[in-house]
PDB file of N, CA, C and O in Angstrom, chain B, residues numbered from 101:
ATOM      1  N   MET B 101     -64.743 -36.462 -96.076  1.00  0.00           N
ATOM      2  CA  MET B 101     -64.071 -36.802 -95.044  1.00  0.00           C
ATOM      3  C   MET B 101     -62.793 -35.899 -94.654  1.00  0.00           C
ATOM      4  O   MET B 101     -62.436 -35.096 -95.516  1.00  0.00           O
ATOM      5  N   ALA B 102     -62.149 -35.939 -93.585  1.00  0.00           N
ATOM      6  CA  ALA B 102     -61.001 -35.130 -93.488  1.00  0.00           C
ATOM      7  C   ALA B 102     -60.002 -36.107 -93.885  1.00  0.00           C
ATOM      8  O   ALA B 102     -60.277 -37.303 -93.982  1.00  0.00           O
ATOM      9  N   ILE B 103     -58.739 -35.581 -94.140  1.00  0.00           N
ATOM     10  CA  ILE B 103     -57.760 -36.489 -94.570  1.00  0.00           C
ATOM     11  C   ILE B 103     -56.977 -36.465 -93.110  1.00  0.00           C
ATOM     12  O   ILE B 103     -56.914 -35.458 -92.405  1.00  0.00           O
ATOM     13  N   LYS B 104     -56.473 -37.567 -92.823  1.00  0.00           N
ATOM     14  CA  LYS B 104     -55.697 -37.897 -91.880  1.00  0.00           C
ATOM     15  C   LYS B 104     -54.086 -38.337 -91.940  1.00  0.00           C
ATOM     16  O   LYS B 104     -53.750 -39.300 -92.628  1.00  0.00           O
ATOM     17  N   TYR B 105     -53.243 -37.670 -91.275  1.00  0.00           N
ATOM     18  CA  TYR B 105     -51.979 -37.815 -91.547  1.00  0.00           C
ATOM     19  C   TYR B 105     -51.407 -38.766 -90.356  1.00  0.00           C
ATOM     20  O   TYR B 105     -51.698 -38.662 -89.165  1.00  0.00           O
ATOM     21  N   ILE B 106     -50.585 -39.655 -90.906  1.00  0.00           N
ATOM     22  CA  ILE B 106     -50.014 -40.824 -90.020  1.00  0.00           C
ATOM     23  C   ILE B 106     -48.449 -40.757 -90.398  1.00  0.00           C
ATOM     24  O   ILE B 106     -48.096 -40.756 -91.577  1.00  0.00           O
ATOM     25  N   HIS B 107     -47.477 -40.698 -89.268  1.00  0.00           N
ATOM     26  CA  HIS B 107     -46.198 -40.628 -89.212  1.00  0.00           C
ATOM     27  C   HIS B 107     -45.639 -42.022 -88.821  1.00  0.00           C
ATOM     28  O   HIS B 107     -46.229 -42.636 -87.933  1.00  0.00           O
ATOM     29  N   PHE B 108     -44.413 -42.638 -89.485  1.00  0.00           N
ATOM     30  CA  PHE B 108     -43.978 -43.809 -89.212  1.00  0.00           C
ATOM     31  C   PHE B 108     -42.297 -43.601 -89.090  1.00  0.00           C
ATOM     32  O   PHE B 108     -41.757 -43.069 -90.060  1.00  0.00           O
ATOM     33  N   ASN B 109     -41.518 -43.965 -88.037  1.00  0.00           N
ATOM     34  CA  ASN B 109     -40.208 -43.806 -87.873  1.00  0.00           C
ATOM     35  C   ASN B 109     -39.437 -45.232 -88.403  1.00  0.00           C
ATOM     36  O   ASN B 109     -38.226 -45.426 -88.296  1.00  0.00           O
ATOM     37  N   THR B 110     -40.355 -46.127 -88.963  1.00  0.00           N
ATOM     38  CA  THR B 110     -39.670 -47.500 -89.374  1.00  0.00           C
ATOM     39  C   THR B 110     -40.517 -47.938 -90.570  1.00  0.00           C
ATOM     40  O   THR B 110     -41.599 -47.399 -90.802  1.00  0.00           O
ATOM     41  N   TYR B 111     -40.042 -48.873 -91.292  1.00  0.00           N
ATOM     42  CA  TYR B 111     -40.929 -49.484 -92.286  1.00  0.00           C
ATOM     43  C   TYR B 111     -42.480 -49.752 -91.606  1.00  0.00           C
ATOM     44  O   TYR B 111     -42.598 -50.271 -90.496  1.00  0.00           O
ATOM     45  N   PRO B 112     -43.563 -49.354 -92.373  1.00  0.00           N
ATOM     46  CA  PRO B 112     -44.970 -49.451 -91.585  1.00  0.00           C
ATOM     47  C   PRO B 112     -45.307 -50.847 -91.632  1.00  0.00           C
ATOM     48  O   PRO B 112     -44.527 -51.667 -92.117  1.00  0.00           O
ATOM     49  N   ASP B 113     -46.607 -51.213 -91.078  1.00  0.00           N
ATOM     50  CA  ASP B 113     -47.316 -52.531 -91.186  1.00  0.00           C
ATOM     51  C   ASP B 113     -47.492 -52.823 -92.555  1.00  0.00           C
ATOM     52  O   ASP B 113     -47.364 -51.983 -93.445  1.00  0.00           O
ATOM     53  N   CYS B 114     -47.825 -54.173 -92.753  1.00  0.00           N
ATOM     54  CA  CYS B 114     -48.078 -54.795 -94.052  1.00  0.00           C
ATOM     55  C   CYS B 114     -48.987 -53.914 -94.841  1.00  0.00           C
ATOM     56  O   CYS B 114     -48.666 -53.425 -95.925  1.00  0.00           O
ATOM     57  N   LYS B 115     -50.249 -53.714 -94.193  1.00  0.00           N
ATOM     58  CA  LYS B 115     -51.306 -52.929 -95.167  1.00  0.00           C
ATOM     59  C   LYS B 115     -50.798 -51.621 -95.396  1.00  0.00           C
ATOM     60  O   LYS B 115     -51.024 -51.220 -96.538  1.00  0.00           O
ATOM     61  N   THR B 116     -50.203 -50.864 -94.686  1.00  0.00           N
ATOM     62  CA  THR B 116     -49.677 -49.492 -95.113  1.00  0.00           C
ATOM     63  C   THR B 116     -48.668 -49.674 -96.251  1.00  0.00           C
ATOM     64  O   THR B 116     -48.711 -49.171 -97.374  1.00  0.00           O
ATOM     65  N   GLY B 117     -47.826 -50.428 -95.773  1.00  0.00           N
ATOM     66  CA  GLY B 117     -46.599 -50.826 -97.038  1.00  0.00           C
ATOM     67  C   GLY B 117     -47.232 -51.213 -98.306  1.00  0.00           C
ATOM     68  O   GLY B 117     -46.752 -50.825 -99.371  1.00  0.00           O
ATOM     69  N   GLU B 118     -48.158 -51.870 -98.265  1.00  0.00           N
ATOM     70  CA  GLU B 118     -48.942 -52.368 -99.674  1.00  0.00           C
ATOM     71  C   GLU B 118     -49.634 -51.189-100.328  1.00  0.00           C
ATOM     72  O   GLU B 118     -49.669 -51.044-101.550  1.00  0.00           O
ATOM     73  N   ASP B 119     -50.243 -50.263 -99.364  1.00  0.00           N
ATOM     74  CA  ASP B 119     -50.867 -49.049 -99.897  1.00  0.00           C
ATOM     75  C   ASP B 119     -50.119 -48.154-100.535  1.00  0.00           C
ATOM     76  O   ASP B 119     -50.578 -47.513-101.480  1.00  0.00           O
ATOM     77  N   ILE B 120     -48.781 -47.991-100.062  1.00  0.00           N
ATOM     78  CA  ILE B 120     -47.691 -47.135-100.478  1.00  0.00           C
ATOM     79  C   ILE B 120     -47.301 -47.680-101.771  1.00  0.00           C
ATOM     80  O   ILE B 120     -47.165 -46.910-102.721  1.00  0.00           O
ATOM     81  N   ILE B 121     -47.128 -48.794-101.887  1.00  0.00           N
ATOM     82  CA  ILE B 121     -46.614 -49.537-103.202  1.00  0.00           C
ATOM     83  C   ILE B 121     -47.564 -49.512-104.357  1.00  0.00           C
ATOM     84  O   ILE B 121     -47.236 -49.369-105.535  1.00  0.00           O
ATOM     85  N   GLN B 122     -48.938 -49.686-103.833  1.00  0.00           N
ATOM     86  CA  GLN B 122     -50.147 -49.520-104.641  1.00  0.00           C
ATOM     87  C   GLN B 122     -50.261 -47.952-105.368  1.00  0.00           C
ATOM     88  O   GLN B 122     -50.382 -47.673-106.561  1.00  0.00           O
ATOM     89  N   LEU B 123     -50.188 -47.194-104.360  1.00  0.00           N
ATOM     90  CA  LEU B 123     -50.511 -45.712-104.816  1.00  0.00           C
ATOM     91  C   LEU B 123     -49.039 -45.251-105.711  1.00  0.00           C
ATOM     92  O   LEU B 123     -49.049 -44.426-106.624  1.00  0.00           O
ATOM     93  N   HIS B 124     -47.932 -45.910-105.270  1.00  0.00           N
ATOM     94  CA  HIS B 124     -46.610 -45.473-106.098  1.00  0.00           C
ATOM     95  C   HIS B 124     -46.843 -46.017-107.576  1.00  0.00           C
ATOM     96  O   HIS B 124     -46.470 -45.427-108.590  1.00  0.00           O
ATOM     97  N   ASN B 125     -47.454 -47.117-107.547  1.00  0.00           N
ATOM     98  CA  ASN B 125     -47.432 -48.009-108.957  1.00  0.00           C
ATOM     99  C   ASN B 125     -48.632 -47.227-109.882  1.00  0.00           C
ATOM    100  O   ASN B 125     -48.687 -47.322-111.109  1.00  0.00           O
ATOM    101  N   GLU B 126     -49.613 -46.410-109.025  1.00  0.00           N
ATOM    102  CA  GLU B 126     -50.549 -46.027-110.030  1.00  0.00           C
ATOM    103  C   GLU B 126     -50.056 -44.786-110.459  1.00  0.00           C
ATOM    104  O   GLU B 126     -50.406 -44.382-111.568  1.00  0.00           O
ATOM    105  N   ILE B 127     -49.234 -44.053-109.702  1.00  0.00           N
ATOM    106  CA  ILE B 127     -48.787 -42.654-110.179  1.00  0.00           C
ATOM    107  C   ILE B 127     -47.421 -42.984-111.133  1.00  0.00           C
ATOM    108  O   ILE B 127     -47.396 -42.499-112.264  1.00  0.00           O
ATOM    109  N   PHE B 128     -46.482 -43.671-110.741  1.00  0.00           N
ATOM    110  CA  PHE B 128     -45.400 -43.994-111.468  1.00  0.00           C
ATOM    111  C   PHE B 128     -45.278 -44.986-112.207  1.00  0.00           C
ATOM    112  O   PHE B 128     -44.260 -45.052-112.896  1.00  0.00           O
ATOM    113  N   GLY B 129     -46.335 -46.107-112.287  1.00  0.00           N
ATOM    114  CA  GLY B 129     -46.286 -47.168-113.167  1.00  0.00           C
ATOM    115  C   GLY B 129     -45.533 -48.384-112.710  1.00  0.00           C
ATOM    116  O   GLY B 129     -45.633 -49.344-113.474  1.00  0.00           O
ATOM    117  N   GLY B 130     -44.934 -48.526-111.830  1.00  0.00           N
ATOM    118  CA  GLY B 130     -43.987 -49.621-111.164  1.00  0.00           C
ATOM    119  C   GLY B 130     -43.259 -49.145-110.234  1.00  0.00           C
ATOM    120  O   GLY B 130     -42.806 -48.000-110.251  1.00  0.00           O
ATOM    121  N   SER B 131     -43.031 -50.174-109.117  1.00  0.00           N
ATOM    122  CA  SER B 131     -42.509 -49.890-108.052  1.00  0.00           C
ATOM    123  C   SER B 131     -41.041 -49.746-107.903  1.00  0.00           C
ATOM    124  O   SER B 131     -40.548 -48.973-107.081  1.00  0.00           O
ATOM    125  N   ASP B 132     -40.283 -50.557-108.769  1.00  0.00           N
ATOM    126  CA  ASP B 132     -39.135 -50.846-108.810  1.00  0.00           C
ATOM    127  C   ASP B 132     -38.460 -51.249-107.222  1.00  0.00           C
ATOM    128  O   ASP B 132     -37.470 -50.742-106.695  1.00  0.00           O
ATOM    129  N   ASP B 133     -39.090 -52.006-106.844  1.00  0.00           N
ATOM    130  CA  ASP B 133     -38.725 -52.740-105.440  1.00  0.00           C
ATOM    131  C   ASP B 133     -38.637 -51.684-104.377  1.00  0.00           C
ATOM    132  O   ASP B 133     -37.723 -51.671-103.553  1.00  0.00           O
ATOM    133  N   LEU B 134     -39.619 -50.788-104.412  1.00  0.00           N
ATOM    134  CA  LEU B 134     -39.731 -49.714-103.484  1.00  0.00           C
ATOM    135  C   LEU B 134     -39.546 -50.192-102.008  1.00  0.00           C
ATOM    136  O   LEU B 134     -38.674 -49.803-101.232  1.00  0.00           O
ATOM    137  N   ALA B 135     -40.581 -51.158-101.752  1.00  0.00           N
ATOM    138  CA  ALA B 135     -40.604 -51.807-100.265  1.00  0.00           C
ATOM    139  C   ALA B 135     -39.063 -52.311-100.117  1.00  0.00           C
ATOM    140  O   ALA B 135     -38.511 -51.818 -99.134  1.00  0.00           O
ATOM    141  N   GLY B 136     -38.414 -53.017-100.738  1.00  0.00           N
ATOM    142  CA  GLY B 136     -37.121 -53.391-100.420  1.00  0.00           C
ATOM    143  C   GLY B 136     -36.040 -52.461-100.252  1.00  0.00           C
ATOM    144  O   GLY B 136     -35.034 -52.627 -99.563  1.00  0.00           O
ATOM    145  N   ARG B 137     -36.384 -51.353-101.029  1.00  0.00           N
ATOM    146  CA  ARG B 137     -35.330 -50.105-100.826  1.00  0.00           C
ATOM    147  C   ARG B 137     -35.678 -49.309 -99.752  1.00  0.00           C
ATOM    148  O   ARG B 137     -34.774 -48.762 -99.120  1.00  0.00           O
ATOM    149  N   MET B 138     -37.079 -49.117 -99.368  1.00  0.00           N
ATOM    150  CA  MET B 138     -37.156 -48.446 -98.170  1.00  0.00           C
ATOM    151  C   MET B 138     -36.864 -49.149 -96.812  1.00  0.00           C
ATOM    152  O   MET B 138     -36.714 -48.531 -95.759  1.00  0.00           O
ATOM    153  N   LYS B 139     -36.793 -50.624 -96.950  1.00  0.00           N
ATOM    154  CA  LYS B 139     -36.388 -51.455 -95.825  1.00  0.00           C
ATOM    155  C   LYS B 139     -34.842 -51.213 -95.520  1.00  0.00           C
ATOM    156  O   LYS B 139     -34.477 -51.232 -94.344  1.00  0.00           O
ATOM    157  N   GLU B 140     -34.022 -51.011 -96.431  1.00  0.00           N
ATOM    158  CA  GLU B 140     -32.718 -50.969 -96.329  1.00  0.00           C
ATOM    159  C   GLU B 140     -32.119 -49.443 -95.787  1.00  0.00           C
ATOM    160  O   GLU B 140     -30.958 -49.245 -95.429  1.00  0.00           O
ATOM    161  N   LYS B 141     -33.138 -48.503 -95.822  1.00  0.00           N
ATOM    162  CA  LYS B 141     -32.797 -47.076 -95.789  1.00  0.00           C
ATOM    163  C   LYS B 141     -32.404 -46.602 -93.975  1.00  0.00           C
ATOM    164  O   LYS B 141     -33.110 -46.894 -93.009  1.00  0.00           O
ATOM    165  N   PRO B 142     -31.275 -45.927 -93.945  1.00  0.00           N
ATOM    166  CA  PRO B 142     -31.213 -45.624 -92.404  1.00  0.00           C
ATOM    167  C   PRO B 142     -32.012 -44.640 -92.343  1.00  0.00           C
ATOM    168  O   PRO B 142     -32.205 -43.895 -93.304  1.00  0.00           O
ATOM    169  N   ASP B 143     -32.719 -44.475 -90.923  1.00  0.00           N
ATOM    170  CA  ASP B 143     -33.251 -43.335 -90.315  1.00  0.00           C
ATOM    171  C   ASP B 143     -34.578 -42.970 -91.183  1.00  0.00           C
ATOM    172  O   ASP B 143     -34.992 -41.831 -91.392  1.00  0.00           O
ATOM    173  N   LEU B 144     -35.147 -44.173 -91.636  1.00  0.00           N
ATOM    174  CA  LEU B 144     -36.407 -44.025 -92.511  1.00  0.00           C
ATOM    175  C   LEU B 144     -37.486 -43.358 -91.778  1.00  0.00           C
ATOM    176  O   LEU B 144     -37.874 -43.676 -90.654  1.00  0.00           O
ATOM    177  N   GLN B 145     -38.043 -42.192 -92.671  1.00  0.00           N
ATOM    178  CA  GLN B 145     -39.315 -41.492 -92.109  1.00  0.00           C
ATOM    179  C   GLN B 145     -40.302 -41.565 -93.064  1.00  0.00           C
ATOM    180  O   GLN B 145     -40.074 -41.276 -94.239  1.00  0.00           O
ATOM    181  N   ILE B 146     -41.520 -41.973 -92.615  1.00  0.00           N
ATOM    182  CA  ILE B 146     -42.594 -41.988 -93.725  1.00  0.00           C
ATOM    183  C   ILE B 146     -43.857 -41.293 -93.101  1.00  0.00           C
ATOM    184  O   ILE B 146     -44.263 -41.564 -91.970  1.00  0.00           O
ATOM    185  N   ASP B 147     -44.387 -40.460 -93.859  1.00  0.00           N
ATOM    186  CA  ASP B 147     -45.693 -39.633 -93.713  1.00  0.00           C
ATOM    187  C   ASP B 147     -46.687 -40.177 -94.980  1.00  0.00           C
ATOM    188  O   ASP B 147     -46.440 -40.150 -96.186  1.00  0.00           O
ATOM    189  N   VAL B 148     -47.756 -40.623 -94.365  1.00  0.00           N
ATOM    190  CA  VAL B 148     -48.921 -40.852 -95.375  1.00  0.00           C
ATOM    191  C   VAL B 148     -50.092 -40.119 -94.821  1.00  0.00           C
ATOM    192  O   VAL B 148     -50.343 -39.869 -93.643  1.00  0.00           O
ATOM    193  N   ALA B 149     -50.862 -39.780 -96.058  1.00  0.00           N
ATOM    194  CA  ALA B 149     -52.022 -39.079 -95.771  1.00  0.00           C
ATOM    195  C   ALA B 149     -53.431 -40.127 -96.409  1.00  0.00           C
ATOM    196  O   ALA B 149     -53.557 -40.585 -97.545  1.00  0.00           O
ATOM    197  N   VAL B 150     -54.114 -40.233 -95.529  1.00  0.00           N
ATOM    198  CA  VAL B 150     -55.213 -41.104 -95.714  1.00  0.00           C
ATOM    199  C   VAL B 150     -56.552 -40.528 -95.637  1.00  0.00           C
ATOM    200  O   VAL B 150     -56.834 -39.992 -94.565  1.00  0.00           O
ATOM    201  N   ASP B 151     -57.602 -40.531 -96.738  1.00  0.00           N
ATOM    202  CA  ASP B 151     -58.751 -40.053 -96.931  1.00  0.00           C
ATOM    203  C   ASP B 151     -59.770 -41.152 -96.395  1.00  0.00           C
ATOM    204  O   ASP B 151     -59.761 -42.056 -97.231  1.00  0.00           O
ATOM    205  N   GLY B 152     -60.511 -41.415 -95.515  1.00  0.00           N
ATOM    206  CA  GLY B 152     -61.288 -42.533 -95.136  1.00  0.00           C
ATOM    207  C   GLY B 152     -60.246 -43.880 -95.163  1.00  0.00           C
ATOM    208  O   GLY B 152     -59.201 -43.942 -94.515  1.00  0.00           O
ATOM    209  N   GLU B 153     -60.665 -44.727 -95.878  1.00  0.00           N
ATOM    210  CA  GLU B 153     -59.848 -46.012 -95.986  1.00  0.00           C
ATOM    211  C   GLU B 153     -58.745 -46.096 -97.137  1.00  0.00           C
ATOM    212  O   GLU B 153     -58.003 -47.047 -97.382  1.00  0.00           O
ATOM    213  N   LYS B 154     -58.831 -44.724 -97.855  1.00  0.00           N
ATOM    214  CA  LYS B 154     -57.836 -44.644 -99.252  1.00  0.00           C
ATOM    215  C   LYS B 154     -56.718 -43.900 -98.841  1.00  0.00           C
ATOM    216  O   LYS B 154     -56.864 -42.828 -98.254  1.00  0.00           O
ATOM    217  N   MET B 155     -55.521 -44.413 -99.120  1.00  0.00           N
ATOM    218  CA  MET B 155     -54.257 -43.530 -99.192  1.00  0.00           C
ATOM    219  C   MET B 155     -54.158 -42.780-100.221  1.00  0.00           C
ATOM    220  O   MET B 155     -54.085 -43.275-101.345  1.00  0.00           O
ATOM    221  N   VAL B 156     -54.140 -41.539-100.025  1.00  0.00           N
ATOM    222  CA  VAL B 156     -54.168 -40.437-101.051  1.00  0.00           C
ATOM    223  C   VAL B 156     -52.452 -39.751-101.351  1.00  0.00           C
ATOM    224  O   VAL B 156     -52.041 -39.157-102.348  1.00  0.00           O
ATOM    225  N   GLY B 157     -51.851 -40.047-100.298  1.00  0.00           N
ATOM    226  CA  GLY B 157     -50.311 -39.470-100.635  1.00  0.00           C
ATOM    227  C   GLY B 157     -49.476 -40.013 -99.579  1.00  0.00           C
ATOM    228  O   GLY B 157     -49.940 -40.480 -98.538  1.00  0.00           O
ATOM    229  N   TYR B 158     -48.179 -39.945 -99.869  1.00  0.00           N
ATOM    230  CA  TYR B 158     -47.161 -40.482 -98.976  1.00  0.00           C
ATOM    231  C   TYR B 158     -45.832 -39.537 -99.526  1.00  0.00           C
ATOM    232  O   TYR B 158     -45.572 -39.060-100.631  1.00  0.00           O
ATOM    233  N   LYS B 159     -45.156 -39.506 -98.264  1.00  0.00           N
ATOM    234  CA  LYS B 159     -43.658 -38.823 -98.543  1.00  0.00           C
ATOM    235  C   LYS B 159     -42.721 -39.757 -97.663  1.00  0.00           C
ATOM    236  O   LYS B 159     -43.013 -40.194 -96.549  1.00  0.00           O
ATOM    237  N   ILE B 160     -41.524 -39.989 -98.372  1.00  0.00           N
ATOM    238  CA  ILE B 160     -40.684 -41.044 -97.627  1.00  0.00           C
ATOM    239  C   ILE B 160     -39.219 -40.037 -97.478  1.00  0.00           C
ATOM    240  O   ILE B 160     -38.876 -39.182 -98.294  1.00  0.00           O
ATOM    241  N   GLY B 161     -38.507 -40.402 -96.232  1.00  0.00           N
ATOM    242  CA  GLY B 161     -37.437 -39.525 -95.985  1.00  0.00           C
ATOM    243  C   GLY B 161     -36.180 -40.491 -95.325  1.00  0.00           C
ATOM    244  O   GLY B 161     -36.425 -41.276 -94.409  1.00  0.00           O
ATOM    245  N   TYR B 162     -35.219 -40.383 -95.729  1.00  0.00           N
ATOM    246  CA  TYR B 162     -34.170 -41.102 -94.975  1.00  0.00           C
ATOM    247  C   TYR B 162     -32.721 -40.449 -95.428  1.00  0.00           C
ATOM    248  O   TYR B 162     -32.517 -39.703 -96.386  1.00  0.00           O
ATOM    249  N   ALA B 163     -31.678 -41.000 -94.357  1.00  0.00           N
ATOM    250  CA  ALA B 163     -30.553 -40.230 -94.303  1.00  0.00           C
ATOM    251  C   ALA B 163     -29.757 -40.822 -95.609  1.00  0.00           C
ATOM    252  O   ALA B 163     -29.865 -42.009 -95.916  1.00  0.00           O
ATOM    253  N   LEU B 164     -28.936 -39.888 -96.366  1.00  0.00           N
ATOM    254  CA  LEU B 164     -28.237 -40.236 -97.300  1.00  0.00           C
ATOM    255  C   LEU B 164     -27.090 -41.198 -97.084  1.00  0.00           C
ATOM    256  O   LEU B 164     -26.802 -42.116 -97.852  1.00  0.00           O
ATOM    257  N   ASN B 165     -26.430 -40.877 -95.895  1.00  0.00           N
ATOM    258  CA  ASN B 165     -25.306 -41.667 -95.149  1.00  0.00           C
ATOM    259  C   ASN B 165     -25.588 -42.160 -93.820  1.00  0.00           C
ATOM    260  O   ASN B 165     -26.445 -41.524 -93.207  1.00  0.00           O
ATOM    261  N   ARG B 166     -25.110 -43.058 -93.288  1.00  0.00           N
ATOM    262  CA  ARG B 166     -25.263 -43.484 -92.155  1.00  0.00           C
ATOM    263  C   ARG B 166     -24.560 -42.677 -90.982  1.00  0.00           C
ATOM    264  O   ARG B 166     -24.444 -43.155 -89.854  1.00  0.00           O
ATOM    265  N   GLU B 167     -24.158 -41.576 -91.291  1.00  0.00           N
ATOM    266  CA  GLU B 167     -23.489 -40.774 -90.344  1.00  0.00           C
ATOM    267  C   GLU B 167     -24.484 -39.818 -89.486  1.00  0.00           C
ATOM    268  O   GLU B 167     -25.363 -39.218 -90.106  1.00  0.00           O
ATOM    269  N   PRO B 168     -24.378 -39.663 -88.120  1.00  0.00           N
ATOM    270  CA  PRO B 168     -25.451 -38.971 -87.410  1.00  0.00           C
ATOM    271  C   PRO B 168     -25.482 -37.481 -87.965  1.00  0.00           C
ATOM    272  O   PRO B 168     -24.420 -36.887 -88.155  1.00  0.00           O
ATOM    273  N   GLY B 169     -26.805 -36.840 -88.243  1.00  0.00           N
ATOM    274  CA  GLY B 169     -26.925 -35.511 -88.631  1.00  0.00           C
ATOM    275  C   GLY B 169     -26.965 -35.392 -90.050  1.00  0.00           C
ATOM    276  O   GLY B 169     -27.429 -34.395 -90.604  1.00  0.00           O
ATOM    277  N   ASP B 170     -26.470 -36.430 -90.694  1.00  0.00           N
ATOM    278  CA  ASP B 170     -26.770 -36.091 -92.207  1.00  0.00           C
ATOM    279  C   ASP B 170     -28.191 -35.813 -92.731  1.00  0.00           C
ATOM    280  O   ASP B 170     -29.155 -36.276 -92.123  1.00  0.00           O
ATOM    281  N   CYS B 171     -28.333 -35.145 -93.730  1.00  0.00           N
ATOM    282  CA  CYS B 171     -29.491 -34.536 -94.370  1.00  0.00           C
ATOM    283  C   CYS B 171     -30.333 -35.747 -94.737  1.00  0.00           C
ATOM    284  O   CYS B 171     -29.930 -36.900 -94.891  1.00  0.00           O
ATOM    285  N   LEU B 172     -31.575 -35.283 -94.852  1.00  0.00           N
ATOM    286  CA  LEU B 172     -32.509 -36.392 -95.423  1.00  0.00           C
ATOM    287  C   LEU B 172     -32.790 -36.337 -96.839  1.00  0.00           C
ATOM    288  O   LEU B 172     -32.840 -35.216 -97.344  1.00  0.00           O
ATOM    289  N   LYS B 173     -32.971 -37.289 -97.526  1.00  0.00           N
ATOM    290  CA  LYS B 173     -33.434 -37.098 -98.969  1.00  0.00           C
ATOM    291  C   LYS B 173     -35.161 -37.718 -98.939  1.00  0.00           C
ATOM    292  O   LYS B 173     -35.481 -38.852 -98.585  1.00  0.00           O
ATOM    293  N   ILE B 174     -35.977 -36.776 -99.346  1.00  0.00           N
ATOM    294  CA  ILE B 174     -37.169 -36.784 -99.369  1.00  0.00           C
ATOM    295  C   ILE B 174     -37.971 -37.147-100.838  1.00  0.00           C
ATOM    296  O   ILE B 174     -37.767 -36.510-101.871  1.00  0.00           O
ATOM    297  N   ASN B 175     -38.830 -38.184-100.739  1.00  0.00           N
ATOM    298  CA  ASN B 175     -39.567 -38.246-101.974  1.00  0.00           C
ATOM    299  C   ASN B 175     -40.932 -38.420-101.697  1.00  0.00           C
ATOM    300  O   ASN B 175     -41.271 -38.703-100.548  1.00  0.00           O
ATOM    301  N   GLY B 176     -41.877 -38.272-102.712  1.00  0.00           N
ATOM    302  CA  GLY B 176     -43.266 -38.236-102.199  1.00  0.00           C
ATOM    303  C   GLY B 176     -43.975 -38.269-103.351  1.00  0.00           C
ATOM    304  O   GLY B 176     -43.516 -38.066-104.475  1.00  0.00           O
ATOM    305  N   ALA B 177     -45.297 -38.572-103.021  1.00  0.00           N
ATOM    306  CA  ALA B 177     -46.301 -38.797-104.353  1.00  0.00           C
ATOM    307  C   ALA B 177     -47.810 -38.632-103.741  1.00  0.00           C
ATOM    308  O   ALA B 177     -48.118 -39.128-102.657  1.00  0.00           O
ATOM    309  N   ALA B 178     -48.656 -37.933-104.500  1.00  0.00           N
ATOM    310  CA  ALA B 178     -49.921 -37.876-104.218  1.00  0.00           C
ATOM    311  C   ALA B 178     -50.911 -38.350-105.277  1.00  0.00           C
ATOM    312  O   ALA B 178     -50.733 -38.215-106.488  1.00  0.00           O
ATOM    313  N   ALA B 179     -51.824 -38.840-104.785  1.00  0.00           N
ATOM    314  CA  ALA B 179     -53.042 -39.342-105.979  1.00  0.00           C
ATOM    315  C   ALA B 179     -53.396 -37.968-106.752  1.00  0.00           C
ATOM    316  O   ALA B 179     -53.361 -36.886-106.165  1.00  0.00           O
ATOM    317  N   SER B 180     -53.755 -38.102-108.178  1.00  0.00           N
ATOM    318  CA  SER B 180     -54.239 -36.846-108.875  1.00  0.00           C
ATOM    319  C   SER B 180     -55.695 -36.521-108.476  1.00  0.00           C
ATOM    320  O   SER B 180     -56.216 -35.486-108.892  1.00  0.00           O
ATOM    321  N   SER B 181     -56.364 -37.384-107.678  1.00  0.00           N
ATOM    322  CA  SER B 181     -57.632 -36.982-107.541  1.00  0.00           C
ATOM    323  C   SER B 181     -57.832 -36.097-106.222  1.00  0.00           C
ATOM    324  O   SER B 181     -58.961 -35.790-105.839  1.00  0.00           O
ATOM    325  N   CYS B 182     -56.674 -35.707-105.552  1.00  0.00           N
ATOM    326  CA  CYS B 182     -56.456 -35.038-104.363  1.00  0.00           C
ATOM    327  C   CYS B 182     -57.126 -33.688-104.486  1.00  0.00           C
ATOM    328  O   CYS B 182     -57.080 -32.888-103.551  1.00  0.00           O
TER     329      CYS B 182
END
């Protein structure tokens, strides 16, 4: 199957959010309240990579400060089977 890329400008729907947390847990061994931290970030940007029904990667960016034009901090992960 081809990998599909999806972009979100806010915290995504519940299923996508749960899939991000699950992938994060598989790679890093814990979420450290990733969902709560994402929801509080200004100018949240999320990109996910989906292969069929399985999420295989994600990238999260957000403003470091609440000032317009501030740089984004970017975090991401990909499943090792990619």
